[in-house]
Backbone and ligand atoms as CSV (ligand in chain L), in Angstrom:
chain,resi,resn,atom,element,x,y,z
A,1,MET,N,N,0.829,-1.217,0.000
A,1,MET,CA,C,0.000,0.000,0.000
A,1,MET,C,C,0.865,1.268,0.000
A,2,GLU,N,N,2.027,1.182,0.665
A,2,GLU,CA,C,2.885,2.372,0.730
A,2,GLU,C,C,3.351,2.807,-0.668
A,3,SER,N,N,3.688,1.801,-1.516
A,3,SER,CA,C,4.156,2.182,-2.854
A,3,SER,C,C,2.999,2.771,-3.675
A,4,ILE,N,N,1.771,2.282,-3.427
A,4,ILE,CA,C,0.609,2.841,-4.136
A,4,ILE,C,C,0.373,4.275,-3.664
A,5,ARG,N,N,0.495,4.470,-2.363
A,5,ARG,CA,C,0.352,5.830,-1.815
A,5,ARG,C,C,1.357,6.793,-2.451
A,6,ARG,N,N,2.611,6.328,-2.548
A,6,ARG,CA,C,3.656,7.179,-3.137
A,6,ARG,C,C,3.328,7.498,-4.588
A,7,LEU,N,N,2.865,6.473,-5.306
A,7,LEU,CA,C,2.531,6.660,-6.720
A,7,LEU,C,C,1.434,7.714,-6.887
A,8,PHE,N,N,0.333,7.566,-6.136
A,8,PHE,CA,C,-0.760,8.539,-6.246
A,8,PHE,C,C,-0.331,9.911,-5.740
A,9,GLY,N,N,0.575,9.912,-4.740
A,9,GLY,CA,C,1.092,11.170,-4.217
A,9,GLY,C,C,1.765,11.988,-5.310
A,10,ARG,N,N,2.387,11.298,-6.264
A,10,ARG,CA,C,3.034,11.998,-7.383
A,10,ARG,C,C,2.019,12.779,-8.206
A,11,PHE,N,N,0.744,12.355,-8.134
A,11,PHE,CA,C,-0.305,13.036,-8.892
A,11,PHE,C,C,-1.135,13.948,-7.974
A,12,GLY,N,N,-0.615,14.195,-6.780
A,12,GLY,CA,C,-1.290,15.099,-5.854
A,12,GLY,C,C,-2.449,14.465,-5.108
A,13,ILE,N,N,-2.570,13.141,-5.165
A,13,ILE,CA,C,-3.690,12.470,-4.502
A,13,ILE,C,C,-3.208,11.842,-3.192
A,14,THR,N,N,-3.831,12.299,-2.107
A,14,THR,CA,C,-3.402,11.808,-0.788
A,14,THR,C,C,-4.468,10.937,-0.127
A,15,GLU,N,N,-5.736,11.153,-0.495
A,15,GLU,CA,C,-6.817,10.397,0.137
A,15,GLU,C,C,-7.075,9.136,-0.665
A,16,ILE,N,N,-6.491,8.054,-0.214
A,16,ILE,CA,C,-6.566,6.802,-0.958
A,16,ILE,C,C,-6.716,5.646,0.026
A,17,GLY,N,N,-7.517,4.658,-0.348
A,17,GLY,CA,C,-7.724,3.503,0.524
A,17,GLY,C,C,-8.110,2.290,-0.295
A,18,VAL,N,N,-8.178,1.155,0.370
A,18,VAL,CA,C,-8.480,-0.066,-0.355
A,18,VAL,C,C,-9.474,-0.901,0.448
A,19,CYS,N,N,-10.374,-1.594,-0.266
A,19,CYS,CA,C,-11.298,-2.519,0.408
A,19,CYS,C,C,-11.466,-3.739,-0.497
A,20,PRO,N,N,-11.923,-4.861,0.067
A,20,PRO,CA,C,-12.052,-6.064,-0.769
A,20,PRO,C,C,-13.197,-5.951,-1.775
A,21,PHE,N,N,-12.949,-6.416,-2.975
A,21,PHE,CA,C,-13.990,-6.414,-4.012
A,21,PHE,C,C,-15.157,-7.300,-3.584
A,22,SER,N,N,-14.832,-8.379,-2.842
A,22,SER,CA,C,-15.871,-9.341,-2.449
A,22,SER,C,C,-16.979,-8.679,-1.621
A,23,ALA,N,N,-16.660,-7.551,-0.972
A,23,ALA,CA,C,-17.674,-6.879,-0.158
A,23,ALA,C,C,-18.804,-6.315,-1.017
A,24,PHE,N,N,-18.531,-6.112,-2.314
A,24,PHE,CA,C,-19.527,-5.461,-3.174
A,24,PHE,C,C,-19.896,-6.268,-4.411
A,25,GLU,N,N,-19.236,-7.405,-4.620
A,25,GLU,CA,C,-19.429,-8.087,-5.911
A,25,GLU,C,C,-20.847,-8.584,-6.127
A,26,ASN,N,N,-21.611,-8.777,-5.046
A,26,ASN,CA,C,-22.985,-9.242,-5.219
A,26,ASN,C,C,-23.979,-8.100,-5.317
A,27,GLU,N,N,-23.490,-6.889,-5.282
A,27,GLU,CA,C,-24.421,-5.759,-5.381
A,27,GLU,C,C,-23.919,-4.711,-6.373
A,28,LEU,N,N,-23.281,-5.195,-7.442
A,28,LEU,CA,C,-22.801,-4.261,-8.465
A,28,LEU,C,C,-23.985,-3.615,-9.162
A,29,LEU,N,N,-23.839,-2.337,-9.505
A,29,LEU,CA,C,-24.899,-1.626,-10.206
A,29,LEU,C,C,-24.907,-2.103,-11.656
A,30,HIS,N,N,-26.098,-2.119,-12.251
A,30,HIS,CA,C,-26.183,-2.586,-13.632
A,30,HIS,C,C,-25.880,-1.427,-14.579
A,31,CYS,N,N,-24.730,-1.468,-15.202
A,31,CYS,CA,C,-24.353,-0.429,-16.155
A,31,CYS,C,C,-23.338,-1.032,-17.121
A,32,ARG,N,N,-23.126,-0.319,-18.228
A,32,ARG,CA,C,-22.225,-0.874,-19.264
A,32,ARG,C,C,-20.822,-1.121,-18.740
A,33,ALA,N,N,-20.393,-0.235,-17.823
A,33,ALA,CA,C,-19.011,-0.328,-17.319
A,33,ALA,C,C,-18.749,-1.623,-16.551
A,34,LYS,N,N,-19.824,-2.339,-16.215
A,34,LYS,CA,C,-19.654,-3.592,-15.467
A,34,LYS,C,C,-18.720,-4.547,-16.218
A,35,SER,N,N,-18.795,-4.503,-17.545
A,35,SER,CA,C,-17.982,-5.432,-18.342
A,35,SER,C,C,-16.483,-5.100,-18.258
A,36,ARG,N,N,-16.160,-3.901,-17.768
A,36,ARG,CA,C,-14.737,-3.518,-17.673
A,36,ARG,C,C,-14.079,-3.964,-16.366
A,37,VAL,N,N,-14.891,-4.490,-15.433
A,37,VAL,CA,C,-14.300,-4.970,-14.174
A,37,VAL,C,C,-13.451,-6.194,-14.504
A,38,PRO,N,N,-12.155,-6.189,-14.130
A,38,PRO,CA,C,-11.302,-7.334,-14.468
A,38,PRO,C,C,-11.848,-8.635,-13.872
A,39,GLN,N,N,-11.727,-9.704,-14.635
A,39,GLN,CA,C,-12.122,-11.044,-14.148
A,39,GLN,C,C,-11.373,-11.348,-12.861
A,40,GLY,N,N,-12.058,-11.874,-11.887
A,40,GLY,CA,C,-11.396,-12.267,-10.646
A,40,GLY,C,C,-10.871,-11.087,-9.838
A,41,ALA,N,N,-11.530,-9.935,-9.995
A,41,ALA,CA,C,-11.076,-8.734,-9.265
A,41,ALA,C,C,-10.986,-9.007,-7.770
A,42,LYS,N,N,-9.943,-8.487,-7.144
A,42,LYS,CA,C,-9.723,-8.771,-5.722
A,42,LYS,C,C,-9.938,-7.533,-4.846
A,43,SER,N,N,-9.530,-6.392,-5.364
A,43,SER,CA,C,-9.546,-5.196,-4.512
A,43,SER,C,C,-10.144,-3.999,-5.222
A,44,ILE,N,N,-10.677,-3.120,-4.414
A,44,ILE,CA,C,-11.152,-1.828,-4.929
A,44,ILE,C,C,-10.259,-0.761,-4.303
A,45,LEU,N,N,-9.611,-0.018,-5.158
A,45,LEU,CA,C,-8.750,1.069,-4.711
A,45,LEU,C,C,-9.571,2.340,-4.897
A,46,VAL,N,N,-9.801,3.065,-3.821
A,46,VAL,CA,C,-10.645,4.262,-3.918
A,46,VAL,C,C,-9.794,5.484,-3.624
A,47,PHE,N,N,-9.913,6.509,-4.470
A,47,PHE,CA,C,-9.235,7.762,-4.127
A,47,PHE,C,C,-10.201,8.923,-4.299
A,48,LEU,N,N,-9.958,9.970,-3.536
A,48,LEU,CA,C,-10.843,11.130,-3.548
A,48,LEU,C,C,-10.146,12.331,-4.173
A,49,MET,N,N,-10.944,13.109,-4.890
A,49,MET,CA,C,-10.446,14.383,-5.417
A,49,MET,C,C,-11.451,15.447,-4.964
A,50,SER,N,N,-10.947,16.638,-4.651
A,50,SER,CA,C,-11.833,17.686,-4.143
A,50,SER,C,C,-12.356,18.573,-5.258
A,51,TYR,N,N,-13.618,18.959,-5.128
A,51,TYR,CA,C,-14.190,19.923,-6.060
A,51,TYR,C,C,-13.686,21.348,-5.800
A,52,LEU,N,N,-13.218,21.566,-4.586
A,52,LEU,CA,C,-12.893,22.936,-4.180
A,52,LEU,C,C,-11.771,23.533,-5.030
A,53,GLN,N,N,-12.060,24.673,-5.636
A,53,GLN,CA,C,-11.090,25.366,-6.486
A,53,GLN,C,C,-10.773,26.705,-5.850
A,54,PRO,N,N,-9.798,26.751,-4.941
A,54,PRO,CA,C,-9.563,27.983,-4.189
A,54,PRO,C,C,-9.175,29.149,-5.084
A,55,SER,N,N,-8.703,28.858,-6.305
A,55,SER,CA,C,-8.230,29.950,-7.148
A,55,SER,C,C,-9.381,30.657,-7.878
A,56,TYR,N,N,-10.614,30.173,-7.766
A,56,TYR,CA,C,-11.700,30.812,-8.525
A,56,TYR,C,C,-12.068,32.167,-7.945
A,57,THR,N,N,-11.872,33.210,-8.762
A,57,THR,CA,C,-12.216,34.557,-8.297
A,57,THR,C,C,-13.090,35.259,-9.328
A,58,GLY,N,N,-13.745,34.456,-10.166
A,58,GLY,CA,C,-14.556,35.029,-11.241
A,58,GLY,C,C,-15.706,35.860,-10.712
A,59,PRO,N,N,-16.315,36.651,-11.586
A,59,PRO,CA,C,-17.362,37.580,-11.163
A,59,PRO,C,C,-18.721,36.906,-10.939
A,60,ARG,N,N,-18.878,35.718,-11.400
A,60,ARG,CA,C,-20.211,35.122,-11.355
A,60,ARG,C,C,-20.517,34.479,-10.009
A,61,ASN,N,N,-21.803,34.457,-9.697
A,61,ASN,CA,C,-22.237,33.862,-8.438
A,61,ASN,C,C,-22.557,32.392,-8.680
A,62,LEU,N,N,-21.497,31.614,-8.731
A,62,LEU,CA,C,-21.662,30.193,-9.035
A,62,LEU,C,C,-21.181,29.353,-7.862
A,63,ALA,N,N,-21.831,28.232,-7.669
A,63,ALA,CA,C,-21.350,27.300,-6.647
A,63,ALA,C,C,-19.939,26.877,-7.037
A,64,LYS,N,N,-19.047,26.803,-6.049
A,64,LYS,CA,C,-17.658,26.458,-6.381
A,64,LYS,C,C,-17.555,25.110,-7.069
A,65,TYR,N,N,-18.418,24.181,-6.648
A,65,TYR,CA,C,-18.288,22.861,-7.250
A,65,TYR,C,C,-18.656,22.875,-8.733
A,66,ALA,N,N,-19.422,23.916,-9.136
A,66,ALA,CA,C,-19.853,23.987,-10.522
A,66,ALA,C,C,-18.781,24.580,-11.440
A,67,VAL,N,N,-17.757,25.232,-10.878
A,67,VAL,CA,C,-16.717,25.827,-11.729
A,67,VAL,C,C,-15.482,24.941,-11.845
A,68,ALA,N,N,-15.481,23.852,-11.101
A,68,ALA,CA,C,-14.341,22.926,-11.215
A,68,ALA,C,C,-14.391,22.285,-12.604
A,69,PRO,N,N,-13.219,21.939,-13.144
A,69,PRO,CA,C,-13.242,21.254,-14.441
A,69,PRO,C,C,-14.033,19.949,-14.317
A,70,ASP,N,N,-14.666,19.535,-15.407
A,70,ASP,CA,C,-15.463,18.300,-15.412
A,70,ASP,C,C,-14.612,17.123,-14.913
A,71,TYR,N,N,-15.059,16.530,-13.801
A,71,TYR,CA,C,-14.195,15.513,-13.174
A,71,TYR,C,C,-14.035,14.260,-14.022
A,72,HIS,N,N,-14.976,14.029,-14.950
A,72,HIS,CA,C,-14.810,12.859,-15.820
A,72,HIS,C,C,-13.553,13.038,-16.686
A,73,ARG,N,N,-13.372,14.287,-17.159
A,73,ARG,CA,C,-12.195,14.571,-18.004
A,73,ARG,C,C,-10.918,14.539,-17.183
A,74,VAL,N,N,-11.000,15.124,-15.978
A,74,VAL,CA,C,-9.823,15.137,-15.105
A,74,VAL,C,C,-9.407,13.696,-14.817
A,75,ALA,N,N,-10.402,12.863,-14.497
A,75,ALA,CA,C,-10.104,11.471,-14.161
A,75,ALA,C,C,-9.571,10.714,-15.376
A,76,ALA,N,N,-10.093,11.029,-16.549
A,76,ALA,CA,C,-9.618,10.342,-17.755
A,76,ALA,C,C,-8.146,10.681,-18.021
A,77,ARG,N,N,-7.796,11.953,-17.799
A,77,ARG,CA,C,-6.392,12.362,-17.980
A,77,ARG,C,C,-5.507,11.654,-16.960
A,78,LEU,N,N,-6.022,11.586,-15.736
A,78,LEU,CA,C,-5.276,10.925,-14.665
A,78,LEU,C,C,-5.078,9.444,-14.996
A,79,ALA,N,N,-6.142,8.834,-15.516
A,79,ALA,CA,C,-6.079,7.402,-15.843
A,79,ALA,C,C,-4.952,7.135,-16.829
A,80,ALA,N,N,-4.825,8.040,-17.797
A,80,ALA,CA,C,-3.816,7.850,-18.832
A,80,ALA,C,C,-2.406,7.839,-18.241
A,81,GLU,N,N,-2.238,8.500,-17.091
A,81,GLU,CA,C,-0.910,8.536,-16.467
A,81,GLU,C,C,-0.750,7.498,-15.367
A,82,VAL,N,N,-1.811,7.336,-14.554
A,82,VAL,CA,C,-1.695,6.451,-13.397
A,82,VAL,C,C,-1.711,4.975,-13.785
A,83,LEU,N,N,-2.576,4.621,-14.739
A,83,LEU,CA,C,-2.712,3.197,-15.055
A,83,LEU,C,C,-1.403,2.549,-15.487
A,84,PRO,N,N,-0.670,3.140,-16.437
A,84,PRO,CA,C,0.598,2.513,-16.824
A,84,PRO,C,C,1.571,2.403,-15.643
A,85,ALA,N,N,1.535,3.399,-14.759
A,85,ALA,CA,C,2.439,3.374,-13.596
A,85,ALA,C,C,2.052,2.232,-12.647
A,86,LEU,N,N,0.742,2.033,-12.455
A,86,LEU,CA,C,0.284,0.925,-11.595
A,86,LEU,C,C,0.647,-0.421,-12.219
A,87,GLU,N,N,0.465,-0.503,-13.540
A,87,GLU,CA,C,0.765,-1.761,-14.231
A,87,GLU,C,C,2.259,-2.075,-14.177
A,88,ALA,N,N,3.081,-1.016,-14.201
A,88,ALA,CA,C,4.526,-1.233,-14.117
A,88,ALA,C,C,4.907,-1.702,-12.713
A,89,LEU,N,N,4.182,-1.177,-11.720
A,89,LEU,CA,C,4.462,-1.531,-10.326
A,89,LEU,C,C,4.019,-2.965,-10.027
A,90,TYR,N,N,2.885,-3.376,-10.616
A,90,TYR,CA,C,2.338,-4.725,-10.380
A,90,TYR,C,C,2.057,-5.400,-11.725
A,91,PRO,N,N,3.114,-5.852,-12.417
A,91,PRO,CA,C,2.926,-6.382,-13.776
A,91,PRO,C,C,2.028,-7.613,-13.843
A,92,GLU,N,N,1.847,-8.312,-12.718
A,92,GLU,CA,C,1.008,-9.521,-12.714
A,92,GLU,C,C,-0.480,-9.181,-12.628
A,93,GLU,N,N,-0.791,-7.947,-12.249
A,93,GLU,CA,C,-2.190,-7.603,-11.956
A,93,GLU,C,C,-2.838,-6.822,-13.090
A,94,GLN,N,N,-4.174,-6.800,-13.064
A,94,GLN,CA,C,-4.936,-6.011,-14.046
A,94,GLN,C,C,-5.641,-4.874,-13.324
A,95,PHE,N,N,-5.736,-3.743,-13.978
A,95,PHE,CA,C,-6.380,-2.583,-13.372
A,95,PHE,C,C,-7.395,-1.979,-14.329
A,96,ALA,N,N,-8.451,-1.410,-13.786
A,96,ALA,CA,C,-9.396,-0.641,-14.597
A,96,ALA,C,C,-9.754,0.584,-13.774
A,97,LEU,N,N,-9.810,1.744,-14.405
A,97,LEU,CA,C,-10.123,2.959,-13.660
A,97,LEU,C,C,-11.526,3.450,-14.004
A,98,PHE,N,N,-12.279,3.797,-12.999
A,98,PHE,CA,C,-13.637,4.303,-13.188
A,98,PHE,C,C,-13.775,5.634,-12.464
A,99,ALA,N,N,-14.552,6.515,-13.031
A,99,ALA,CA,C,-14.891,7.746,-12.326
A,99,ALA,C,C,-16.382,7.954,-12.511
A,100,ASP,N,N,-17.136,7.718,-11.456
A,100,ASP,CA,C,-18.571,7.943,-11.501
A,100,ASP,C,C,-19.326,6.817,-12.218
A,101,ASN,N,N,-18.768,6.335,-13.323
A,101,ASN,CA,C,-19.526,5.372,-14.124
A,101,ASN,C,C,-19.220,3.934,-13.713
A,102,SER,N,N,-18.776,3.721,-12.484
A,102,SER,CA,C,-18.426,2.356,-12.110
A,102,SER,C,C,-19.653,1.615,-11.602
A,103,PRO,N,N,-19.649,0.300,-11.708
A,103,PRO,CA,C,-20.757,-0.486,-11.168
A,103,PRO,C,C,-20.655,-0.642,-9.650
A,104,ILE,N,N,-19.578,-0.109,-9.082
A,104,ILE,CA,C,-19.364,-0.245,-7.636
A,104,ILE,C,C,-20.092,0.888,-6.909
A,105,PRO,N,N,-20.827,0.590,-5.843
A,105,PRO,CA,C,-21.433,1.676,-5.063
A,105,PRO,C,C,-20.297,2.478,-4.423
A,106,GLU,N,N,-19.915,3.582,-5.075
A,106,GLU,CA,C,-18.649,4.247,-4.753
A,106,GLU,C,C,-18.619,4.870,-3.365
A,107,VAL,N,N,-19.762,5.420,-2.937
A,107,VAL,CA,C,-19.764,6.077,-1.630
A,107,VAL,C,C,-19.487,5.051,-0.531
A,108,ARG,N,N,-20.196,3.931,-0.624
A,108,ARG,CA,C,-19.995,2.916,0.419
A,108,ARG,C,C,-18.609,2.277,0.313
A,109,ALA,N,N,-18.109,2.139,-0.919
A,109,ALA,CA,C,-16.760,1.570,-1.079
A,109,ALA,C,C,-15.726,2.507,-0.459
A,110,ALA,N,N,-15.925,3.821,-0.636
A,110,ALA,CA,C,-14.986,4.785,-0.042
A,110,ALA,C,C,-14.996,4.661,1.481
A,111,CYS,N,N,-16.192,4.468,2.047
A,111,CYS,CA,C,-16.285,4.314,3.509
A,111,CYS,C,C,-15.594,3.019,3.926
A,112,ALA,N,N,-15.842,1.944,3.172
A,112,ALA,CA,C,-15.225,0.653,3.512
A,112,ALA,C,C,-13.703,0.727,3.379
A,113,ALA,N,N,-13.227,1.604,2.507
A,113,ALA,CA,C,-11.780,1.749,2.310
A,113,ALA,C,C,-11.162,2.675,3.360
A,114,GLY,N,N,-11.992,3.139,4.303
A,114,GLY,CA,C,-11.476,3.929,5.420
A,114,GLY,C,C,-11.320,5.410,5.108
A,115,LEU,N,N,-11.991,5.882,4.059
A,115,LEU,CA,C,-11.794,7.278,3.665
A,115,LEU,C,C,-12.787,8.234,4.319
A,116,GLY,N,N,-13.743,7.697,5.030
A,116,GLY,CA,C,-14.695,8.582,5.690
A,116,GLY,C,C,-15.907,7.819,6.162
A,117,VAL,N,N,-16.932,8.594,6.519
A,117,VAL,CA,C,-18.181,7.969,6.964
A,117,VAL,C,C,-19.302,8.415,6.023
A,118,LEU,N,N,-20.377,7.645,6.027
A,118,LEU,CA,C,-21.527,7.980,5.190
A,118,LEU,C,C,-22.354,9.042,5.905
A,119,GLY,N,N,-22.457,10.225,5.295
A,119,GLY,CA,C,-23.212,11.317,5.913
A,119,GLY,C,C,-24.701,11.160,5.680
A,120,VAL,N,N,-25.501,11.903,6.462
A,120,VAL,CA,C,-26.955,11.846,6.256
A,120,VAL,C,C,-27.326,12.449,4.892
A,121,ASN,N,N,-26.411,13.209,4.292
A,121,ASN,CA,C,-26.664,13.730,2.942
A,121,ASN,C,C,-26.381,12.669,1.880
A,122,GLY,N,N,-26.022,11.479,2.305
A,122,GLY,CA,C,-25.790,10.395,1.345
A,122,GLY,C,C,-24.394,10.386,0.763
A,123,LEU,N,N,-23.548,11.346,1.193
A,123,LEU,CA,C,-22.207,11.456,0.617
A,123,LEU,C,C,-21.143,11.023,1.623
A,124,VAL,N,N,-19.953,10.805,1.110
A,124,VAL,CA,C,-18.818,10.496,1.976
A,124,VAL,C,C,-18.428,11.764,2.731
A,125,ILE,N,N,-18.257,11.632,4.025
A,125,ILE,CA,C,-17.688,12.748,4.794
A,125,ILE,C,C,-16.250,12.355,5.119
A,126,ASN,N,N,-15.335,13.059,4.472
A,126,ASN,CA,C,-13.908,12.749,4.606
A,126,ASN,C,C,-13.256,13.784,5.538
A,127,PRO,N,N,-12.349,13.356,6.416
A,127,PRO,CA,C,-11.742,14.289,7.371
A,127,PRO,C,C,-11.007,15.456,6.716
A,128,VAL,N,N,-10.448,15.249,5.534
A,128,VAL,CA,C,-9.699,16.328,4.877
A,128,VAL,C,C,-10.621,17.209,4.024
A,129,TYR,N,N,-11.454,16.606,3.209
A,129,TYR,CA,C,-12.271,17.366,2.263
A,129,TYR,C,C,-13.676,17.688,2.757
A,130,GLY,N,N,-14.115,17.001,3.812
A,130,GLY,CA,C,-15.499,17.205,4.245
A,130,GLY,C,C,-16.441,16.396,3.378
A,131,SER,N,N,-17.601,16.954,3.081
A,131,SER,CA,C,-18.627,16.212,2.342
A,131,SER,C,C,-18.269,16.082,0.863
L,1,B12,C1,C,-26.628,7.376,-10.663
L,1,B12,C2,C,-25.762,8.495,-10.093
L,1,B12,C3,C,-26.206,9.796,-10.282
L,1,B12,C4,C,-27.482,10.107,-10.997
L,1,B12,C5,C,-28.647,9.980,-9.993
L,1,B12,C6,C,-29.926,9.621,-10.718
L,1,B12,C7,C,-31.026,9.134,-9.780
L,1,B12,N1,N,-31.357,9.916,-8.787
L,1,B12,O1,O,-31.496,8.066,-10.000
L,1,B12,C8,C,-27.218,11.567,-11.491
L,1,B12,C9,C,-26.597,11.508,-12.896
L,1,B12,C10,C,-28.421,12.514,-11.507
L,1,B12,C11,C,-26.144,12.017,-10.505
L,1,B12,C12,C,-25.824,13.320,-10.300
L,1,B12,C13,C,-24.822,13.768,-9.438
L,1,B12,N2,N,-23.935,12.973,-8.794
L,1,B12,CO1,CO,-24.041,11.028,-8.765
L,1,B12,N3,N,-23.814,9.167,-8.895
L,1,B12,C14,C,-24.548,8.229,-9.414
L,1,B12,C15,C,-23.822,6.874,-9.292
L,1,B12,C16,C,-23.231,6.554,-10.677
L,1,B12,C17,C,-24.660,5.678,-8.834
L,1,B12,C18,C,-25.549,5.927,-7.603
L,1,B12,C19,C,-26.558,4.784,-7.461
L,1,B12,O2,O,-27.461,4.606,-8.262
L,1,B12,N4,N,-26.396,3.947,-6.437
L,1,B12,C20,C,-27.253,2.789,-6.221
L,1,B12,C21,C,-28.464,3.131,-5.353
L,1,B12,C22,C,-29.301,1.883,-4.997
L,1,B12,O3,O,-27.967,3.659,-4.104
L,1,B12,P1,P,-28.476,5.076,-3.575
L,1,B12,O4,O,-27.654,5.449,-2.404
L,1,B12,O5,O,-29.950,5.082,-3.417
L,1,B12,O6,O,-28.121,6.019,-4.809
L,1,B12,C23,C,-28.709,7.295,-4.957
L,1,B12,C24,C,-27.784,8.431,-4.540
L,1,B12,O7,O,-26.433,8.073,-4.856
L,1,B12,C25,C,-28.274,9.598,-5.430
L,1,B12,N5,N,-27.159,10.456,-5.885
L,1,B12,C26,C,-26.394,10.258,-6.956
L,1,B12,N6,N,-25.452,11.211,-7.057
L,1,B12,C27,C,-25.637,12.025,-5.999
L,1,B12,C28,C,-24.962,13.188,-5.618
L,1,B12,C29,C,-25.374,13.888,-4.475
L,1,B12,C30,C,-24.696,15.167,-4.132
L,1,B12,C31,C,-26.452,13.376,-3.674
L,1,B12,C32,C,-26.902,14.106,-2.430
L,1,B12,C33,C,-27.128,12.187,-4.071
L,1,B12,C34,C,-26.705,11.544,-5.240
L,1,B12,O8,O,-28.933,9.013,-6.588
L,1,B12,C35,C,-28.920,7.579,-6.444
L,1,B12,C36,C,-30.192,6.985,-7.002
L,1,B12,O9,O,-31.331,7.495,-6.307
L,1,B12,C37,C,-22.728,7.202,-8.221
L,1,B12,C38,C,-21.368,6.489,-8.478
L,1,B12,C39,C,-21.413,5.070,-8.010
L,1,B12,N7,N,-21.086,4.166,-8.919
L,1,B12,O10,O,-21.737,4.798,-6.861
L,1,B12,C40,C,-22.561,8.726,-8.366
L,1,B12,C41,C,-22.230,9.588,-7.146
L,1,B12,C42,C,-23.083,9.146,-5.975
L,1,B12,N8,N,-22.603,10.928,-7.591
L,1,B12,C43,C,-21.781,11.865,-7.179
L,1,B12,C44,C,-21.845,13.221,-7.548
L,1,B12,C45,C,-20.664,14.069,-7.116
L,1,B12,C46,C,-22.913,13.745,-8.287
L,1,B12,C47,C,-23.099,15.206,-8.722
L,1,B12,C48,C,-22.831,16.231,-7.621
L,1,B12,C49,C,-22.219,15.429,-9.956
L,1,B12,C50,C,-22.186,16.867,-10.443
L,1,B12,N9,N,-21.043,17.498,-10.312
L,1,B12,O11,O,-23.165,17.389,-10.889
L,1,B12,C51,C,-24.565,15.220,-9.195
L,1,B12,C52,C,-25.495,15.814,-8.136
L,1,B12,C53,C,-26.866,15.164,-8.030
L,1,B12,C54,C,-27.746,15.661,-6.911
L,1,B12,N10,N,-27.540,16.833,-6.348
L,1,B12,O12,O,-28.641,14.958,-6.538
L,1,B12,C55,C,-20.666,11.291,-6.333
L,1,B12,C56,C,-20.798,11.542,-4.829
L,1,B12,C57,C,-19.415,11.788,-4.224
L,1,B12,C58,C,-19.413,11.845,-2.742
L,1,B12,N11,N,-18.656,12.811,-2.223
L,1,B12,O13,O,-19.998,11.067,-2.043
L,1,B12,C59,C,-20.687,9.779,-6.765
L,1,B12,C60,C,-20.176,8.790,-5.726
L,1,B12,C61,C,-19.806,9.696,-8.056
L,1,B12,C62,C,-18.378,10.105,-7.833
L,1,B12,N12,N,-17.493,9.151,-7.629
L,1,B12,O14,O,-18.041,11.268,-7.873
L,1,B12,N13,N,-25.539,10.939,-9.929
């Protein structure tokens, strides 16, 4: 886990955890991305990214989370860099990266991975990022 932490740290990601895939394999959401889950998946690696953009000083009265770059694109760019690095670190293993479109109940997986608790708002409450 330490080497994975270091790897994600290179991309500015510090909130990362892992939980067993078996905890969720019987309750996967039905979506197209289900077919991308590697056969015999063992672990779910969960990482958090914050919507908060402290540099936004624009004139408009917009919710901060609405001015952040589209996280699907951010995650796709990240995938292009992180996946090869993970594969190089663990050449025997297979990885697939999902952002939002995963069949895994992500909020509960994040809680199971030790990244926070499930808030009454239905979201992960993380000690660093909050809700
Ligand atoms: C389907 C889905 C949606 C659908 C919900 C459609 C519906 N109501 O049926 C749509 C596309 C509308 C949506 C929108 C958003 N979503 Co959404 N969504 C999901 C997804 C893919 C599956 C959730 C699900 O169906 N679970 C299964 C059911 C049985 O469990 P459930 O607890 O009843 O699920 C409900 C809630 O999750 C709720 N919901 C979904 N998203 C959000 C976001 C917020 C803020 C809230 C309060 C509730 C909520 O809708 C689900 C169905 O009723 C998850 C990712 C994942 N794979 O888990 C993300 C996820 C829950 N969504 C998330 C986010 C961030 C959003 C948005 C804020 C994105 C945005 N920037 O606009 C919006 C806000 C929606 C809102 N204010 O209600 C995050 C929450 C992160 C966190 N901190 O916990 C997740 C985990 C994705 C992610 N990894 O970023 N979402």
